[in-house]
C-alpha atoms as one frame of an Amber mdcrd trajectory, in Angstrom:
protein
  53.072 143.597 185.426  54.827 141.681 187.886  58.451 140.090 186.719  60.968
 138.646 188.961  62.249 141.703 190.455  58.936 142.393 191.973  58.268 138.973
 193.140  61.719 138.943 194.875  60.164 142.176 196.417  57.438 140.554 197.651
  59.310 137.831 198.960  61.221 140.308 201.442  57.199 141.466 202.137  56.828
 138.077 203.554  60.171 138.110 205.006  59.755 140.923 206.952  55.716 141.090
 208.087  55.427 137.305 208.384  58.328 135.649 208.625  58.509 132.869 211.635
  54.980 134.185 213.162  52.172 132.236 213.597  48.663 132.565 211.318  46.234
 133.453 213.504  43.755 134.030 210.639  42.721 133.553 207.034  40.109 135.930
 205.483  39.369 134.803 202.359  37.179 137.660 200.450  37.586 135.978 197.054
  37.728 132.811 196.369  37.907 133.180 192.397  42.381 133.837 193.327  42.348
 129.782 194.867  42.826 127.099 192.918  42.581 123.821 193.843  41.885 124.414
 197.450  38.623 125.708 198.971  38.688 128.948 201.786  37.595 126.629 204.547
  40.324 124.066 203.969  43.157 127.139 203.094  42.215 128.038 207.142  42.056
 124.608 208.074  45.741 124.312 206.776  47.487 127.424 207.230  45.889 128.811
 210.862  48.087 127.811 213.496  51.164 127.361 211.834  54.429 129.447 210.909
  55.589 130.686 207.995  58.902 129.406 207.019  62.074 130.962 205.162  59.985
 131.688 201.660  61.572 130.713 198.070  60.861 132.243 194.872  61.871 130.520
 191.509  60.839 132.959 188.546  57.674 134.388 189.006  56.888 132.034 191.537
  56.706 132.898 195.449  56.782 129.796 197.746  55.258 130.587 201.028  56.547
 127.137 202.869  54.821 126.412 206.414  56.148 124.601 209.328  55.431 121.372
 209.248  52.555 122.122 206.762  51.578 122.364 203.024  53.550 125.199 201.046
  51.105 127.962 199.801  52.596 129.267 196.107  51.813 132.482 195.252  51.641
 133.651 191.164  50.658 137.503 190.720  49.611 137.743 187.230  49.585 140.787
 185.708  48.316 142.961 188.420  48.698 141.180 191.903  51.055 142.058 194.572
  51.672 141.204 198.043  51.259 144.113 200.805  52.188 144.414 204.826  49.158
 145.856 206.835  47.616 146.253 210.300  44.613 144.512 210.769  42.395 147.157
 211.511  43.216 148.791 208.143  41.261 149.447 205.980  40.617 147.079 202.714
  41.604 147.743 199.512  38.923 146.893 197.016  40.897 144.786 195.255  42.440
 142.894 198.726  41.395 139.071 197.952  43.169 136.874 200.965  44.366 138.332
 204.286  46.280 136.184 206.617  47.193 137.744 209.794  50.212 136.938 211.577
  51.218 137.536 215.406  49.074 140.140 216.973  49.467 143.332 214.811  50.652
 142.237 211.275  48.164 141.881 207.894  50.210 139.921 204.629  47.185 140.863
 201.580  47.529 139.355 198.296  45.690 141.904 196.557  44.656 141.479 192.680
  42.725 143.306 190.026  42.360 141.226 187.638  42.919 138.135 188.979  44.593
 136.296 185.984  46.542 133.975 188.717  46.448 133.179 192.306  47.091 131.058
 195.471  47.163 127.597 195.524  48.443 125.154 198.584  50.809 122.121 197.688
  52.889 119.731 199.297  56.577 118.769 198.190  55.007 116.795 195.187  52.651
 119.144 194.429  55.709 122.157 194.297  57.849 120.097 192.443  55.572 119.362
 189.538  55.364 123.243 189.126  58.914 123.728 189.629  59.116 120.885 186.628
  56.942 123.135 184.571  59.458 125.617 184.871  63.056 126.573 183.199  65.973
 127.860 184.911  65.783 130.920 187.329  67.198 133.884 185.839  68.639 135.198
 188.076  70.125 131.885 189.807  71.320 130.486 186.447  75.351 130.278 185.771
  76.407 130.301 182.186  76.495 126.967 181.007  72.606 126.538 182.483  71.710
 129.299 180.148  73.305 128.014 177.165  71.795 124.716 177.944  67.945 126.686
 178.218  68.908 128.234 174.906  70.251 125.794 172.943  68.198 123.767 169.981
  65.546 127.014 170.683  64.284 127.622 166.827  62.412 130.716 167.372  62.970
 134.179 168.488  65.044 135.258 171.117  62.575 138.015 172.701  59.904 134.202
 172.529  63.105 132.405 174.606  63.939 134.834 177.321  59.682 135.009 177.583
  58.955 131.266 178.270  58.868 130.518 181.332  59.433 126.830 180.627  62.723
 127.975 178.790  63.923 130.900 181.636  61.561 131.655 184.377  61.293 134.754
 185.885  61.175 137.690 182.938  58.653 139.321 181.064  57.572 142.249 178.806
  59.988 144.765 180.159  62.633 142.999 181.071  62.860 141.255 177.585  62.958
 144.438 175.895  65.576 145.502 178.334  67.907 143.331 178.178  67.496 142.793
 174.218  68.157 146.544 174.313  71.093 146.489 176.211  72.733 143.499 174.591
  72.396 144.879 170.878  70.013 141.927 169.693  66.758 142.643 167.688  63.576
 141.091 169.684  62.908 139.078 166.364  66.343 137.269 165.733  66.520 133.490
 165.821  67.974 131.869 168.619  69.808 129.417 166.765  71.463 132.181 164.789
  73.400 134.026 167.590  77.191 133.571 167.717  78.993 132.885 171.341  79.944
 136.328 171.440  76.347 137.306 171.532  74.689 134.782 173.421  77.714 135.922
 176.459  76.939 139.521 176.131  72.991 138.518 176.324  73.858 136.624 179.857
  75.895 139.498 181.180  73.311 141.714 180.318  70.692 139.818 181.485  72.469
 138.985 185.281  73.304 143.031 185.122  69.614 144.549 184.438  68.446 141.728
 187.247  70.219 142.549 189.576  69.591 146.369 189.384  65.830 145.798 189.164
  66.030 143.398 192.300  67.573 145.760 194.019  65.093 148.318 192.832  61.956
 145.533 193.497  61.233 146.302 190.275  62.271 147.037 186.383  63.121 151.438
 187.049  62.168 153.857 184.659  65.360 155.288 184.675  66.348 157.976 182.282
  69.146 155.829 181.346  67.297 152.563 180.566  65.243 151.580 178.259  62.682
 151.242 179.897  62.278 154.908 180.931  61.500 155.643 177.631  59.238 153.001
 176.317  55.397 154.897 177.199  56.616 158.737 176.186  55.077 159.994 172.700
  57.928 160.189 170.345  60.235 157.699 172.395  63.898 158.252 171.253  66.799
 155.378 172.230  68.261 156.785 175.373  71.995 155.397 173.796  72.089 157.043
 170.343  68.889 159.130 170.385  67.066 157.819 167.383  63.490 157.199 167.296
  62.201 154.189 169.160  60.318 150.988 167.468  57.373 149.825 168.269  55.607
 146.472 167.077  54.329 142.798 168.466  56.456 140.348 168.952  55.027 137.068
 170.363  52.149 138.710 170.800  53.470 141.232 173.174  54.274 145.011 172.591
  57.323 145.451 171.932  59.865 148.871 171.741  63.724 148.244 170.491  65.816
 150.414 169.022  66.548 150.176 164.810  70.307 151.956 165.467  71.530 149.623
 168.877  69.892 146.562 167.763  69.672 146.356 163.917  67.435 143.329 162.087
  69.966 141.023 160.887  67.465 137.872 160.731
């Protein structure tokens, strides 16, 4: 599932492929990924405009256009943004293509089509982002503490709640909690000042490394590098990893490094 590091990578794809280039043609192969906008309106609003500097907030990518609306992209569980040549064969999951300049094409590719594309003016963008918590990569410690303040549920649930903190998904939440030595079911209200500080610091470190890799990297020294293995063991202590479902998501943790103190 694309999380904050993946979407930051897609932002960089948009910059390298389309920044400052004129949208010459918009082709919609599957209108099922369009939300609140028709294929004809998408073409009418975007063709002839230039892509300005894109922004990212959490898992949302905001492709702004000079003098026009903003194209909002969300990648759901299987979405991608790829840069191609206009003559390259279509992938079966290419849903929308933006030909920019004369030699590049930006393609929104998504197998499961769980989210998609929106077109919004400034007020629409603001309404979308108002429903999001602070960006997990940009939030400072005070903002992080404020986001968690008053939460009654488990810490993994809080980290994955996009209205609390924007950008973290299942892999990142498990990785950050493993690094911080916190059981995913720990109650947020029961965390000490030191535990919140450790959680924030490990979130920042994990995000910075992941953004450089443009994904949550499955490194041998990371929980992510072991979670899918049979009879997986903790890369830190060697104990057998536990598996369960927390907040409805498959969750992996180390019973020794992350003791249950709920």
